N, C-alpha and C positions, 0 to 999 in steps of 0.2 A: 503493496500501500504507500501511497505519495503522501508526504508528507504537506498539513495543508497551502498555500500559498503565503499568507500571511496567517499570524497565533494572537494578533490582538486589535482591542479596532483603530485604524491610521488615525494622526491628528485630519482632521480637515486638510483641503485645495480649496487655495481659493480662486473661483471661475468668475468669468465674465464679469470684467471687470471692479471683479473683489464684493460684487451685487449681490454673490451667492458663494456654496461652498461646496464640496462634493467628497462623500469617506467613507470609507471601506471597510468594511465591518464584515467578520468571521466568523459564519455561518455553516453551519452543522458539521458534516466529516469534510467536505471539500469543496464552498461552494463561499461567494463570496459575495454579499449585497451591498447596494449605494443609497448613502441618508446623502437626498438633495435640498441644502437648504436653503432658503431667500436669508438674507443678513435682516433688509429694515423688516421686515417680518416675522420673522423665528417661526415661518411653515416650516414645514419638512413633504418631503416626498420620499419613498419608498421605494425601490426597483428589486420588484423577485424575492424569493426565499425561502429558503425551503420553513422559517418558524421566526415567532416574533419575538421573541425573549430581548437575544443579545441586541438585538436593533431600539425596544421599550428602554432597556441600560442606558444606552446612547443617547438615546431622544431628552430622555431625564437630567442627565450628563451635563448634555451639552443645554437645557433647558427653550427645548424648543419644540414647539405643538406639529404634532401627523398629524396632514391635514389632505394626505394624498396614496396613493398605490400605482405604480405606474408598469403595468405588467408586458411583462417581451411577448412572453408564452405561455405556454400551457403544459407542459411536465413539474409532476408532482411539486419540485428543486423548486419551483417559483412562483406557484400557486397556492404549495401549503403555509404558506404567511399569511395569504387571507381566509386561509380555515383556522387557522390558530387564532387569528386577529376574532374572527366567530366570535370560535370558541369562549377565546375570552370582554365578549360583550363589548370590543371595540373597535367593531368592525361599521357597522352604523352612523351616518355622517360622513361617513368619508367620500371620499371624490374618485371611487376607484378604476379606474384607464384600464379597456381593455379594447382588443381589435375587436372590430361589428360579427362578422362572420361568427368570434367563438367565446360570443361573448355570453350565453347561458352558459361554460365552461367554466367559466371565473370568478369566484365567491364574493357578489357582492357589488358585481359589474354596474354603475351607470353611468359614464361617459363611455361613447362608443365612437372609437374611432379608427378610421384605416388611413392606409398614404398618404401623403400631399396634407394629412388636417395640420392646425398647431392647436395647442394647451394652450388658453390661453386662461386671464383670470374669471375664479367659477367654471372651471370648463377643467378641468383637470390640470391647473396651471398651480405656480407653489410660487407666491405672490408678484418681486416685479418680473420672476425666471418665466422666461416663456420659450415651450419646446414643440420642433417641429417634427409630426410623427415621420417616417420610413418604413415604408415594405419588407423585411427583410429575410424573405423567404428561402429558404434552405437547410435548416436546421429544423424548422416545423412550418408547415402551410398554414398559414396567416401569423408569423410572427410577424411580428412591428420591433422595431427602435426608436431613440427620443433622443434628441439631437438635440444642442441647446447652444446657441451661435450670438451672442450680445453684441457682435460687428464680424465686419471683416478682419478686423486688428485683434478681439480681444477672442480671449482663449474660456469655449464652451467646453463641452462635451455627449463622447458620444454615447448613447448606451445602449447597446445590441444585443442582450442575454447569453445566450450560447452560441453568437454566429463568428466567435472569434475565439482563441484561445490560445495559449501563450505554446504552446505544439502544433498549431493547427487550426486548418477552418470544424465547425461544430458539425458538424452533421448525422441525422438521424433519412436525410430524407434523398434524391437523387441527385448528383454532385451538378446537372444542368441547373436543379435551381440555384443552388449556389452562390452560381458564375457572376450575372450580378452586384449580387447583394456583396462579395467577396469586394469587388472592385467599387462598388457605392464607400463600403468605410474604412479603405485602404486612406 
């Protein structure tokens, strides 16, 4: 068994000209989840994950308010977070973003998106941060990613689920699905 890629919550990294931060959180035995936070409002989104506990600890440590879940795809190690929050009674009231064709598979899905949509305040966005939605098929049909771009000169972030791994592409589907997706994320 390979070692977990990170062993503790990492310090937040500033993005979008300092208006936001991204923080890597180790989850389960081999997953990494992401907290996206708006510095102005203290609102946060969680991007995928098998469980809620480590996320909730990190949110409390930073005094952030959980506002949204951004769901890249429907594998259990990505929507287990939703099920865990539901069991804890914490899913209701969140903006749960999911790909429109797979929304029925995502617990709590209430902001349905697809390629070309934009998450804006009240529709899955976090405070002053907005995200473009990209269709990233190849790992799984109806897989989406979230792209934070403040401007052409400010650093943003791409959340692509299991589209890209350190050891290569993350495919469970035919390789032909992945070709365009890999070029988009490159």
